[in-house]
N, C-alpha and C positions, 0 to 999 in steps of 0.2 A: 834927738834921741827920744823914742817913745817909751811909755811906761813899761811895755813888754820887754824892752831891752835896757832898762835902767841899770846903772852901775850896781854890781853885786846882786842882781835879781836872781841869778841862778844859785849863787851861794846861799842866799836867804832861803829859797825854797828847799834846797837840799839839806841844809843844816836843820831846818824846822821839821823835816820828815823823819829824822833819826829814830824817834820812838817807834814809828810805824815800821821802818825797815828792820829795826832790831827784833820787833815782835815777829816779823815774817821769818827772819833767820832763825829765831828760837824754835820755830815750828818746823824747820827743814830737817826732819829726822833722818830721811834717807841720805841726804847730802852729808849730814854729820857723820854717818857711818863710813863715808869714803875717807875720812881723815884717819891718821895713823891710830892703830889699836894700842891698847895698854901694853907696855913692855917693849914696844919698838923703840929703837934708837933713831932719833929724828933730828934733822937740820931744817930750819925754817929760814928762807931767804927772801929778800926784797930790797927795794931801793927807796930812799927818802922816807916818806910816811909809812910805806909798807914795811920797811926795816924796823921802824919803831913799834909797829903793831906785832911784828914777829918777835921782838924782845919781850913784849907783854905775854904773848901766847907761850913762848918758851919757858918763862918763869912759872906761869900757872900750870903748865903741863908737868914739868919736872917736880915742882914743889908739891903737886897733888899726887905724886907717886905713880905717874903714868909712864915714866921712863926718861932716860937721858934725852934732853932737848936743848939744842943750841941754836942761837939766832946769828945770822951773818948778813952783812951788806953783800949783795950779789957780786959786787966788784971785788970784794976782799973776803975770800972764804976758804975754808978747809973742809970741803964736803966729801972728799974722797978718802975717808978714814973710817970706814966701817959702819956708816949709817944704813939703817934698813930702809929709810924713806927720806925724801927731800920734799918739803912743801914750799912751793913758790907762790908768793902773794903779790899780785900786780893788778891794778885797776884796768890798765889798757891792754895787757897781754902782749905788748909790743916792745917793752923796755929791752934795750940791747943787751945789757949785762945779764938779765934774767934768761933771755933766749940763749945766749952763749953758754951760760952755766948748765942749763938743762940739756942742751945738745951735746955737751961734753961729758956727761955722766956715764958711768958704766951701766950697761943694760940690766945688771942685777939689782940696781937701786930703784926702788919703787918711787915714782914721781907723781906728785899731786899738785895741781894748779888751783888756786882760788882766785877767780878772775871776774872782772866786771863786764868785759865785752865778750859776748859769746861767739863773735865772728873773728876773734883775734887768732893769730897763728899758734899761740901757746896751747890753745884748746886741743889741737891735734898732735902736740909734741909730748904731752904728759900721758901717763897711764890712766889717771883719773882726773877729770875736771869738775870742779864745783864752780858753777857760774852764778853770779849775782847781778843780773842785768837790771833788776829793780833798784839796785843801790848804785848803779853807774851814774856819772855826773857829767854835766856840761861845763861847769866851772873848772878852771885850771886848778884852783885850790881844792884839795880833797877834804871832805868832811864825812859824809855818810858812808862812802864805800869803806873807808878805813875802820870806822867804828862798827859797821855792820859785819865786816869780816871778823872783827874781834868778838862780836856778839856770837857769831857762828862758832868760833873756836871755844868760847866759854861754855856755850851750850853743849858742845861735843864732849866736854869734860864733866858734864853732869850738873852744871850750875843752873839754878832757877833765876832767870833774868826778869821776873815779874817786878821785883823791887827796883831794878835798874831802869826799866822802862818807865815806871811811874815817876821815879826821881827825875828822869830826863824831861818828862812832860811838865813837871813842876818847875824845874830849873829854867827851861826855855820860856816859860810864861812870865817869869819875873826876874829879869837880869838887871842888876844894879848898874845904872849908867855911869857911876863914878869909876867903875873898874876899867873903863876905856881911856881914862885920862892921865895915866901914870907916865912918868918920864922914861922908866925902864922896868923890865919884868924879869924876875928869876923864877923858874918853875922847878918844883922839887917833887920827888916821888920815892917810894920805898917798895922793894919787891917788884911786883908786876906793874906798879904805877910809874916806875922810872921811865918806861917806854912812853907812857902818857905825857910825862913832863917834857921829854924830848920832842914829842909831837906838838905839844902846846906851843913850845918855843918856835918850832918851825912854822906853825900856822900863823903866828903873829908876824914873823919875819916876812913870810910870803905875801900875806894879804895887806899888811900896813907898813912894811919897811921899818919895823920897830926894832929897837935894841933889846934883844932877849937872850937869856942864857938858861941852861937847864943842867941839873945835877941830881945825883942821889942825895936824899935829904941830909944824911950824916956827913957826906963829903962837902956840902955847902959850908959847913963850919970850918973847913980846912983851907981857908983862903978866900973863896968867892964871896963870903959874907962881907968882905971889905968894901964891896960896891953898894951895899945896902945904905940907904940914906932917905931923908924926907923927900916925898914926891915919887918914890919908887915902890914897887910891889914885889913881895915874895909870896908866891902862890903854891900851896901844898896840895897835892893830889892824894887823898886818903888821910889817914891819921898821921900827925906829925910826931917826931920823936919828942920825948919829954924835955922841956926846957927850951926848945927851939923857938917857939913863939916869943918868949920873953927876950931872948937874945936878939931876935930880929927887931922887935919893937923898941928895944933900947937904942937902936941906931936911928930911930925916927921913921924907918920904913914901915909900910903897911903890910901886915901879915894876913893872908887870905887863906881860909880853910873852911870847907863846907862839909857838913856831916851828911853826905849823900854818897851814892855809888860813884866811885871815881870816874867811870866812863861817862856818867851823866854830867859830872863836873866838866869833863872835856867838851861835851856838847855846849855847856854854858860858855866856855872859853871861845868856842867857835863864834858865838853871837857877839862876844866882846871884840873879837878880832875883826868881824865884819863892821861893827859900829865904829871902831877906831879907823878902819880903812876909809869908810865913807866920810867920816869927819875930816880926814886929811885930803879929801877930793880924789881918792884913788878908786880903781875898779878891781876888786879882788877876783872877778871872773877872768880877767886878763892881766895878771900881775907882771911887773917889769921883769924882763929877761927870762921868763919861764914859758914852757909849753905844757900841754896836757900830758904828753908822753915824751920821754927822753929817748930818742933814737940817734945813736952816734954814727957819724960818718966813718967809713972804713979808712 
């Protein structure tokens, strides 16, 4: 195996490029205008990583006063109940469940695709397509496409991402190597960062076959904290509820919380996942049982 095709080489290059791709998405003013206007009732759909980013966007949009916004897994949805628009998020633009959902919508519902591959079939199926080819990836494991799409969504809601971009550059330049050595990981979030917590857990499972779980922060205390123990990590995205750190540390588990933009903290987790994968002799560019796009047989 040459250095150009070393295990995890694609994931490394892609996760490291996130500050640059976020900056580019932040500047895409025309594309941001294609996303639903304030007041529209919106459903956001996706699969896997895209579903988790949809959850984050939905919370930010609705809590910001832009209108009712719900997130659904494309395979389990209730989108035919009066939504003005459906936003479909997909890196490949070929995911079976997403294509089926969009093709089955009433023509009165405005459809918007946020897509990595500009040549995918979804581009011509939606009313408006926002394509992010500069964020597309070769690795099966998603990093920059997901966070770049979320950066686009956040910018469309009027957020200034300058701080998040700076935080990501700092976080990726100095990752604590001990974070990759835990026996088990629980990822927690509140509000829009619940989606980030779910995505962090998925990233670690996909890339390093690790035992991971994810919960809303307050829900973690209602049972899941029972698995906290020495040698395990509980990782909070964003500010933790008061008292949670002490409760976790009382179990002997390590509580991780970084005072940076939570999306930048997810970029840090991407590096931890890669490091853990390589330490286990795995290749996160081609993880076990996974493909870049899920296309289901009829």
